[in-house]
N, C-alpha and C positions, 0 to 999 in steps of 0.2 A: 465836164463835163465834152463829151462830142458834142458840137450844137452841128450849125450852118458846114463851117469850117471842117475839111478833109485834116486826118491826122498824113502825110508823108511822110518818109524815109525810104533812104536810099545804100544798098549795101555794094562795098566793090564785090571783083573775083574772085577775091582773098576771102567774104561772107563779115569784112569790118563791116561797119556802120561809117558811111563817107555823107549823108547829109539827112537834117529830120528840119521840119519847121517846126516854126510856131504852133502850131496846134498841138504836135508831141508835145511839147513842154509847158505848158499849158493842161495835156490829160495828164503827165507825171504830178503836177503843182495837186490839182483837184484830185486823186490817188495819193499821196501825198508817200512819194516814193522817191527818196531824194536821187535812189540810183542811178535812176532817167533825165537827171537834172543836164545840162549843157557839157558842161568841165566832165564829164563822169562819163559822157556816152559815146560819141564821136572819138571812131579808129578803134573803138569797141568792137569787139570777135563779139558776131550777130548768135552764136551759140554759148555764150553766157549765160545770153536773157533769158533761156529755152532750155530749162530743164527736162522735161519731160522726153522720153525719147517717143511716145509718140507723137505727141505737136513739133518733135523734131522732126521726124520723119514725113509727117504732113510738109512743114517747111522744105524741105530737101526738096520731097517727090514738086513743088509748086514755082521752083525754082529753077530746077533741071527743068518743066514743061517748060516753064517761060522762056530759057533758054535755047535749048533744041527747038522751039516751033515756032523761036520769032514772035509771038505776041502772046499779047494777055492774057491770064486765065483767072478766074474770079469765083467765090464764095461768099455765103452765108453761116455765119456762127453769131453766138450768144458771148457777150461779156457785160454782166451786171455791174451796175454799181450797189453799194450797199441802200440804197434809194430808190433805185428803179431797174427795171429787165431791159434792157437793148439787143435790140437784134443791127447786127453791125452785115457790113459788106466790104472783101478785103476785096482788090485786083492788085494782080502778081504781071508788073509788065519788063520784060527787057532792057536792054540801054546797052550804049558801046559799051564799048572795053571790058564785058563781061558783069557789069552794071546790070545790078539787080531794082526798080521802084515799087512802095509799096502803097497803098492807098485804100485807107479802113474811109470809110463811110457809115452818118447812123442814117436806118434804113428805117427804124420806128421805134420808140422810148415806151416803158411806160412804168407808172407812179406805181411805190407799194410802200407797206411800211417798212419799214431800216431796215434791215438781216447786219447785228453785230458782228458777226461772225467773216461779214466780206468788209470788214473796213480795215487799210490800213494800215498798224500802227500799235493795235491794239496788243493787252497784254495774249500768249499764249501759252503753250504748255508744249513738251516735246513730239507730240503725237504730234500726227499728222493724215487732214479730212484731203480728202484728193477729190475734186468736180472737173465733170469734160468740159475743159474751157469749149465745147464750141454749144452743146446742150445748156451744161449748167446744171447736169443730175448729176448726183449722191451715191455709189454706190452701197447700197448696204448689208449686211450680215448675211447671204441667200443670195444674194446673189441684184435684187430688183436695185434698181436704181429709180430716183427720183430727184423731186428736183428740191433747194438746197432750204427750202421754210418746213415741209417732208420730214429732211432728212434731221434736222435740231431737234423735232419731237419723239420723230422714233427711235434715236440711237441717245436720247437724254439728253445731251448733249449739255444745256445749260443747266441740269441740274446735279450734273459733277461738281465734289469741291474740287477751287482751284479754277486757274484762266484755262478756257478753252482751246481747243488744237485752231493750228493756221491755218489754212489752204494753203493746198499748191495745184498745182492744175496740171491737168494732162488731157489728153482724147481717149472717149469712152471705148470700147473696142468695134465697137460697130456702127459708131461715127465715121471715117474713111470711108466707108462705102460705099456710103452715100453723096461723096465727091464724087468722087470713080463712076457713082451710074451720071453726075452731070458732063462728065469727060467726052 
């Protein structure tokens, strides 16, 4: 889990991951995500790791702003674990030769009862539940967005036969506008 040391990584001018720090690997190991281990991540295209178009658009915007304005840009976002609500701060900064550095620090963390849906590596169905990577809210039928704990109850996720669906992350339609208002 993120603690005192920031996760830091850098991409090259072609958006390939050039460097990552030890905290990156520690977080990947804690999350149980083997795709992000050192032998698997260096040289990979950043876009291979970001599947949601809204999240990709946010990253593209931050990278472009950092490069064009030649100074860092930052924002806060939620990134929960099964047993912690976490508020993080990401700083995106230009480097030489078109490289861009990212630094992610923990702002605050609040313990909570474990939410099994957030556990990496659990069995799941073929359906997907999309959670905003920024506000951590899940859309319900009808358009309302609620915290993952409320969504589990509202859609009776664990009352269905078989394993629950996996989470996929995106950005809620209103969340990018919060960023633009801060710039």
